[in-house]
N, C-alpha and C positions, 0 to 999 in steps of 0.2 A: 485627506477625507477622513474622516472616522467613521466609525459602526459601529452598534450596539452588541449588534446578532452576527454572528461566527460565520466562515463558510467551512461547510465541509465536506472535505475531503477524503473520497472512501478508497483504499488497494481493495477492489474488485474481486481479483483472482485470491486474491488472499483470502478475503471475506466469504467469498462462493467455497473456495477450498474446507475451509473451520466446517461453515457449514453443513457441506455433503458429507463431511465425516463424521459431523456428529450430529444426525439423525438419522433414521432405519434407511434404507436404499431400497424398501419394497415400498414407500411412498410413488407415488404414480400422480399424470395428469390424463387427460385427454389418450383413448389407444395404445395406453399401457406402456406410455412414455415416464418417464424417470422425472423428480419433479424433487427431490430432496433439497440440491440445491438453490432450486427455485424458489422456494419454500421460505429455507431460512436465512435466506440473503436479503430476500424480501420484508421477510420478518423482520431482523436486524433492520434494515435502514426504515421503514418506519419507527420504528423504536429510538431509533436515533435523532429522525426529525422529530418528534415529538419530543422529548426531553429534550434536545440540543436546543431547539427551534434556531435552526440556519436561515442565516436567510436566502441560500442559495445552496445546491448542494455538486460535486461533480466527481464522476465516477469512472476513475482510471484503471483500465484492461490493458493484458498483455496482447500481444500478436504473435498465437501460438507457433504459425506456421512458416514466418518470416523471421529470420536471425536478426540480431542487432549486434553494432558495433564492435560489444562485449564476447559474444560467440565468437566471431571474428578475429579476435585481436587473442580470443585466449579459449584454444579448441575444446581444453574440460571446463568450461564454462557450463556447469547447470548439467552437464552430461551425465546419462544415466537415469533425469526421471523421466517415469512413464506415468500416461494419466490416463485411466479409464473412461471409456466410451462412454457411457451416462455422465459423467462429471464434463466431459468435453463438449459433449450436444448441449447442456442445458450453458455453457460458457460463450457458449456462439448464440445463448438467446436473449441473455441477460444485459448486454450493452442498449438494446432493442427496449428491454424494458423497465429499463432506466429512464431511456427519453417516454416510455408512456407512461410513465409516472409525473412527466414531468419536469427531472433533472436532467442533467447534462453528463454524457457518457464521451469522454476520450480515449480514442484508439486508433497509433496512424503505426505500419511498420516502422519497424527498425527503434520504436521507444518501447520498454515496459511499462508497467501500470505509474510504478515507484518513480518516472520521471515527470508524471502529470503529475504527481503529487507535488515535486519538488518545486514545477512550473507554477501550479497553485498556491502553493503554498508564497513564492515569493513576488507572485504579483498583487497576491493579497497584502502581504506587508508594506510593498509597495503603496497601496491603497489607502495606508491606514487603519487597515483590520484588521482579524484575527481570524485564526483557522485550527482546526480541530482535523488530524490527518487521523484517519479508522483506519489500523493497521496492526496486522499481529506479526509484521516482517521490526525486527529489532534495527534491523539500517535504517531506519526513518527516524531516527535517535539523532542524525545528523544535520534533519530539519528542526529542530525544536528551540525557540526560544524565546521569549519573553511574549511573541504573539504566534507562537505555531507549536500549539500543545499536540502531544499524537492521545491518539484513546487507543490502548493495545487489550484485545480480550485478554483477560486471565485465565478464565473458566468458561467454555462452550464460544458466543460471539454475544450474551448478555452481561458480565461481568467487564467492568474496566475498570486498567488503571487509566491514570492521569498522568502523562510523562512531559513533565520541563524540563529544565534545565537543571534542577540540583536533581532528581532523578533521573537525569543523565549520570551524573558524577558519580552519584551514590551507588550505582548498575556498574559499571563501567571503567569507575576510575578517572574519567576524561568528561573534558568538555565537548559541546556536541558540533563544534568547528572541527572538532579533531576523529570524530569517529572513521570515518572514513580513513583517516592515516592508522588507525587501531583496527582497524578489519585490517587491512594491507599486512600490519604485521603481525597481528592474532590469526588470520586466517579466518578461512568462513567453511566449513564443512558443507553446508546446505548448497552453497555454491562452487562447492569441490574447489577456491582460492586456498593453497596451502599456507601461504603468510612465509614469515620470516623461521629460519629450522629455528628447532629451540626454543621456542617462543610462544609462550601461552597469553592468556590474559590480562595476568598481573604485572607480568616482565612487560609485555606491549605499554600497560597500562605507566609503567617506570619509567620506561623510556621517552615517553610522549613528556612525564613531566620533567626531566629531567633536560629533555631537547625542545620542547616544544614544538615539535613536527619532524614528520617522515624526513622530510629534505634535509632539517638541521643535524636529525644525526647522518643522515647518509654522507653533509658535508664533514661529520666529527669522525668520520671512516671506519661507521659501524654498515655492517652488512655489506662492504665493500662489494664479494661475489655476487648478489644478491639484488644490487640498485635496479635494476633495470624491471628484476621480474618485481621487488615490490611497488614502483612506483605503477606495473601495469595494473596489478590489483588494487590501488587502491583508486586509478583512474576508471577499471569496473567499478568498485563501491560507490562511489560516489553517483549522484544523483543526477542527470541533467534536469537542470530548471528553466534551456532553452527547448524542450517538447511543445509545443502547439497546440495549443486550447480551444476550445468552442468559451462563446460567450460566455462572462459567469454574471452576467445581472441579476437581481435581486428573481424569486424564483415561485409560482404559485404553483403549486401540483395539482395536476389533471386525476384526481382520485376517482370521478366518473366511467371517464376513461379507460385509465387503468383495469379497473374493476368489470370490463366490459372484458377486456382482454381476455382477463386470467377465468373469466366467464364462459369463455372460446372455446380453454384450453378446458376443461373443466374442473376448474382449481375454486370450488361453491366457497369454501371453508375462506380461503384469499379474498375472494371477493366480494362477499359480505361485508366482510372489516373493511375493507377500501370503501364501499358504497358506503359505510356508516360514517367512514369521516368524511366524506362528500355531500350527506345531507346536515 
């Protein structure tokens, strides 16, 4: 089955953090509670809905209080990350906000937001549709196909680059399907993955151009002392497309209901914007 309208899959944590740090932290809602992430993320979501006209929206979320298999397999994974209380408070509210708007939210113990994006893109591709993946995380380049495009913020959250297969090759020097191998070899400082000793981005791309895959390089005798480590890093870098998804049937936004929610939180500007959409 083919569809002309895309599925929009959003990395909720990635864009909420970007919104939070891009807006004044003095923004508040009722009772002086913080509101920057709520405002910025909602405005970004509304903009995407209006500009991309998707058939449905899925927003994936991390479960901060529960470790994933990645944390259990590699103790240093994402270590040292400390989030301010204000953003944690808003991250707890945002999945409810997404559902109030009439969209789908995916959050489950043991999975990261990335995994839901991978599952959604795989399901939509099988359906014959196209997926737009909105995230600032370049790990998502591995999802890119002729039917899956990454929308990557390049300034704030409102200027977006469209990343297709050609753009992945231009930026990384590898095909999208090689991105987990590339990350394993190059490393990923944000996730605390060391990578192969002495290997940077250009060398990682050159190795994959020569061998085609991490396994082939290992079979040829490269990095024999780091074999198990590198295979683990690639497993950690690979998004899990088996993550459980909610229904992704076509959606009709609930602008009026969401407007009432924001009004109750004392966020009148957003409430007015949603009321105008409802009208």
